N, C-alpha and C positions, 0 to 999 in steps of 0.2 A: 246181559242186560236186556230188558224188554222194551218194546216201543213205548209202553205206558210210562216208563221211567224217564224218558227224555223231557226236556223243558222246551218252551217255545224258542224258536230260531236255531235249535240244535239239528245237526245233520247226522245221518247214520246210514249204514248199509244193512239190508236185510240178510241175516245169517241163517235163520232157521224158522220153520213154522212148527210149533210144538203140538198143535192139534192135527192129527193125521186123518180126521174124519172126512169123508167125501164132501159133505155139505160145507164144511169150513174151507177146504181146499178149493172148491169151485167158486165160493164166494170171494176169496182173496184173489184168485186168479182172474176173475171178472173185473176186479178193480185194478189189475196190473201189478199186484204185489207178488214178487217172487224172489227167490234167493239171488243175491248180487245186486238188487235194485238199490239205488241211492235215493233217499228221501229226506225231506226237511219238515220239521214240525212247524207249522205256521201259527196255529192257535189252539188253545185248549179251552173248550167251551162246555162247561158242565160235564156231562157224560160222554162228550165227543171230543175227538182229537182231529184237527184238520191238518193234513199233510200235503205237501206238494211232491208230485211224482211225475217225471217225464213232462214237465211243463203244464201239468193240470193239477187241480186240487181235489182231494177226496176227503170225506169225513168218515171216520171210523169210530164205532162205539168202543168204549174202554174195555169191554169184555173181549172184543176182537184184538185190541192192541196188547192185551195181556198175553196173547198166544203167539206173538211175533217177536222173535229174538233179533236184536240188532247189535251192531258194533260201530262205535264212533270212529 
C-alpha cells in the first residue's frame, strides 16, 4: 500500500521508498521519512497530504506520497 492510499487519521509505518533517485531520497530524508518511521495522516488538502511524524507535521505533495510504501 502507498502513503497516498491512506485516509485521514490512519497510521502506518514506512516500509519502502520506491524511487531510488538521489534527489528523491535526499528530499524525503530531509523531511525525516525513512524506513520504519511511524506516521499519521492528519489532513488531505487538494494535492497535499499533511502527516505527523515524530511530533511534527509535514506536508507532502501527492507525487511524493505515491512513491512511499507503507504498512498499517
